[in-house]
Steps between C-alpha positions, in 0.01 A plus 500: 500500500609857429388802705545868414370820654458848353382830651219727400565857394300818513522740207514871575514579129247260352533255212196557282487250217727341241581604148285323240807396298696366798452130412560235764709722730301781657629846403341774715317799356665718763782500753420371850681509833442273797606426856548134595303364796698193615259382769209476253610201298398189308657156528482259209550124535590296193521122475545250217181318401365276223241568234465879481577818687252567778433762766425393857230750591496555876441877493184520288640639174247518219553297183616801299781565749598132508512485119718811493737348755533171311541681169802685637646175631459349154664800331807475724528130424504586129809714554680187625332260253391304805219247455451387859217608726464671837240545769505855630360659813516860619437661835472872580539644848250773403165510311518432127317699228425785740724771360813405698706384199461129562554427130838674521628282782334179377631515144844610619506202738376262229767627262778460757383155603456367147834636383674354805343159437575493127857622543560228756341235277677606180828626644449846350634805689248689711391825329583837656226699677477721190445194279248351743320833510462505121365144497256576783344792319392264222214420740470800730650835415530634853661175621825608334541757780495232772856392417656825624528662842403746637429737209438391144433688177346329198488650153522367146867407550406267788491502881796595716590617849522871566699649786327775694608697806225343714516121470321376811133576556233362728191370322143492629204345319151624574290201401164637393381184324682165469251351252622426146428793269248459218727654233856369489798728456572359156140569394526852641819561300307418185191705581687822590616538140146615420530793744545846343768558766712205389680656200709732716547250782864411407605867516332551838667186640842604370468848650388364838776238501768766449342725761460217754862385471614859552266551797618184679868567433470861616298421816195682364263259674189717476558539127542122465171454687313726259653334192395152619151623585453657155632184337259251657209739436612520136480121471156480659373782277601286203286220638202725551521664156552183296225337295344323676596686814578317824639577842682335789487776761226438757329741739720382787807557283387859446437550872850382588657717229317804638629421848855472367464836321376664821786346694756621246365857505504506881852363534657618174643150491391144433553197281528444130156371403402282207227261385537229237216350293290428807343676800790452743740776603879479534701736719879541492680674786854616568668345803491830692121529465408231751328735743256651249464159339354368826275806529352445154451130570279592797296742289447247222417220743205706629337531159576157355358287780150354448 
């Protein structure tokens, strides 16, 4: 048996869809930038079996997700011209399909595990993280960022680490809803291309990426906060102006965001805030913000309890 683990990541500059002409390897429409969250991770277990590849479903994945998983396994085997079969199982330590980038960690873990197994079986050298990253994004674009720590940038040239002045942040997740979302991230990436706001999306992402890197490197934390806030709102506006329109943000999400805004105005300080394709909210804090971090936790706890 082979076992591999990969972390989730949270994008502060969002990946919003692939180029139509990108072929089997996902090429992003715009630059994205993420922070790796090592304690949100997926483990993948791989074992030789007879007959055909199969997924051991102990976490309630739907058939579409299982098929996507097995299709990626098959595609990696093609690279090695390997005709044997595997049983595969995955396990997250956080809710899947709830806007917490479970596909990023799961496909990164599957890629690592399959490549490790096939290299051991065939005697081939293990690919570099950059090579693994490229293979992983054949199945899940954002998974390519889960091979780098702590900061990663992904553009049309590929994914790579980026060194910033602040490299250690505390992460909090405000779990609004752990239920699987009705519209997957991949489906959302397709639908947003119908939004009238989509055409200029790459330019907006590029501008915010440059500004965010500068803000973090120059200790302009308030500026970084505002850039991240504008960026996640930009993504959700794409969702709500596509055809058909859809949304992930719930009323409780809005209530928590309003509380965070009030807190920030009162303290002139606070976390970087972002939301992926889901209702749940991610907060990133500097190490010296622990006192106000605890204060905000108390405020949010009051409004999120049943």
